[in-house]
N, C-alpha and C positions, 0 to 999 in steps of 0.2 A: 504494499499499499505506499501512496505517496507520504511523506513526513506533513505535505500541506494539508492533508485531509483530516477532517474530524470524523470519528467512528458516526457510521450511517444508522446503525440501530435497526432492528427487524421490523419494528412497527413504527419507526418515525418517519416523518417528511423530511426531504431534503431540499437544499438550494444549491444550484450550480451554475457555473457562469465565466465570466472574466471581467477583471478590472481593468480598465484601458484608460488613458490619456485622453480628455475631451479635446483638445486642441490637435494632436498629432494621430490619434487612433492607436498608436502604439501600446503595448501590454505594459502594465504596470507591475513588475517585478516586485514580490516582498510586501505586497500591499496587505493588512489587516482588515478582516471582516470579521466582525464581533455580533453575535445575537445577544444583545443585552437582556431580553426577557429570557432566555434558557442559559445563560452562563457558557455559552459555546462560541469558539472563535477559531479561525485558520488564517492561513496567509497563502498568498498566490506564489504559483512556481513560476519558472522561468518563462512561460507562455502567459503569464497574467490570469491563468486559471485558479479555479478554488472549489472546493466541495465542502460544504457544511450540513451535515445530518443529525439525526437524533432529535428533530424538532417536533414538539407536540402540536395537536391540532388547535388550531385558532391565530391570532396575530402575533407576529414577532417583529421588533424592532431590530434593524440592524445598523451598526455604525461602521463606516469604511475611512480608513486612515493609511498614509502613505509620506514618506519624507519628501518635502517638495510641493505636498499638494494639500489643499483646503481639504477639509474634514466633510463629509457627507453623511446622510441618514436616510433610511427607508424604512416603511413598515409595509409588510406583507400577510396576507391571510393564507393559512395553509390549512387543506384537508386531509384526512388521515393517509398516511403513506404517499402522498403527493411528492413527485418530482417536479419541482421547478426550475426552469432556466431563465437566467436573466445575466445580461451584461451591463456592467453598471461602469458610468464614468466618472473620473475625479477630475475637477479643476486645477491645474498647474497654478501655484503662487505665483503672482506678478505677470499674469498671462495677458491681462489688461492695461493699457498703456493710459497713463494719468493724463486728464484733460487738461491743457492750456488755460486756466482761467483767465489769465491776461488779455488773451485773444477771443474768448467766447463771446459770443453775442447772446445777449438776455431775450429771450422769447417774451410775449404777453401770456398772461394767466389764461387758461382754457378750463371752462368748466365742463366736468365729465358728468353725465347724467346716466350713462349706462352701468349697468351691474359689473364690478370687477370680475375679470377671468379669473379662473382657480389655477390656470397653468398648463402647460403641455399635457400633462398626466391625465386632466379630464377634458382632452379635445372632443371625445364622443358626447360627454355630458354637456358641454357647451352647445355642441351642434343641435343635440335635442332639446334643448333650452330654448333654442332660439327659433323652434318650430311653434312653439305655445299650446304643443300638445303634451298633456300630463302637466304635473305638479312638481315643483322643485324646492329643496330646501338646502343651504350651504352652511359650511362650520360657523359663518357669521350668525345667520339665523339662530342655530341652536344655542350661542352664547348670549345672544341679545335676548331671547325670551326665556332662558336658565331652563332649557327642556333636561329633566333627569334620566328620561327613558326614550328609547325608540317610540313606545306608544304614546308619551307625552307630544312629541313631535308631530305623529300622524294624526292625533285627534284635532289638530289645527286645520287639517286638510279636508276638502270637501268629499261626500261619498264614499266614506269610511265608518263601518261600525265596529264595535268591539264586544266579543264574549269573553266574560271572566268567571274563573271558577278558580278555587283553591290558591287564591294569592297570585295567579298568571292570568294574563289577558291574551287572546288572539285576535288578529286583524281580519277582516273580511270586507271585500267590497260590496257596497249597498246593492250594485246592479247584478252581483254573480248568485248564483242559486244557494239555498243553505248548504254549509258543508263542503262549500266549493273553496278551498284555501288558496290564496294568493301566490305567485310563483316568487321566490327571493333569488335575487342575483347579486352575488357579492363580489367585488371586484372581477367583473366581466365573467365569472364562473357561478352556474346554479349552486346553490346552497341554502337549501331547506330547513336544516337543522340549525346551522349556526346564525342563518341570517335575523330570525326573529330576536335572539338573544345577545346580539352585539351590544357590547357597553356603548352607550351613547359618546363618551369621551373619545372612542376611536372612530367615529364617523364624520367624514369631510364632507360629505355628498350625498343627497337622497332625491332620488327621483320614484313619483309614484303613479303609475297608469290604472285607473280604476274599471276599465273595460275593453275589450277587443278593438273597438273603434278608436281607442286612445294608444293601444300598444304599437311601439315602432316594429317596422319589419323585422330588425335582429332578433326582437324578442317574441315574435309571433309563434304560435305552435299551439298544441292541443289544452294547455294551461290559459290560454290568452284570455279567455272569456272571466277566469276568475280575477285576473288583474295582475301586476306585475310591479314588484318593488324592488328597485336598483340600488344599491348601498355601495359606496364608495368609502374604503377604511384608510388610505395612504395618509400616514401623518408626518407633519414637518415638511421639510425641503426634501422632494425626491430626487434621487440620482438619475440622470438622463440616461435611457437605455438605447441601445442600437437596435 
């Protein structure tokens, strides 16, 4: 086994990929990637590759560092025994050139009325939000309204009812037949077990489609009539991926 690889574990999920220079695309040798939520870490080999295994089901936060580069972090959600492939980029220190403020021209202030974009990680989220179909909440909405649970957030949206028993509640779209549960999509993957229980602190974006007429084509399927709840969990500054 490579000295750079952490034990994979028979039951654990794993993260594999490369750490590369964001400017040149060259592999970053000897970079450290650490799963702070699992107490695991490894280093990249001579090709910039890494293998980090033994991860439990759920969301894990990874910190990436290397000499001469700015540190980065990313949070990813894992299913049981999932093998995830990710190439992550690190920004070299001093890559940007300082602006000559003496010769810079001051531009007039411009009023911004559009909602702020969430970043490249959320291009699909932004594209669907621009269509006006569905209902959307961002991390800013969660913090401004002091939502404590996913159910708290969804109670503010139209077309959703809740059934509560034994201290827990399940969501159902008002237009769906009784007992027809919505589909949960977590970080672009179907996850009907983890989706309803995601801690609100980990949610960065939420899309809710209450019926088949609202559901975008990429989520259409046999459960579209029950509604679709799309959850984005990546926290903090995400490393750019190739």
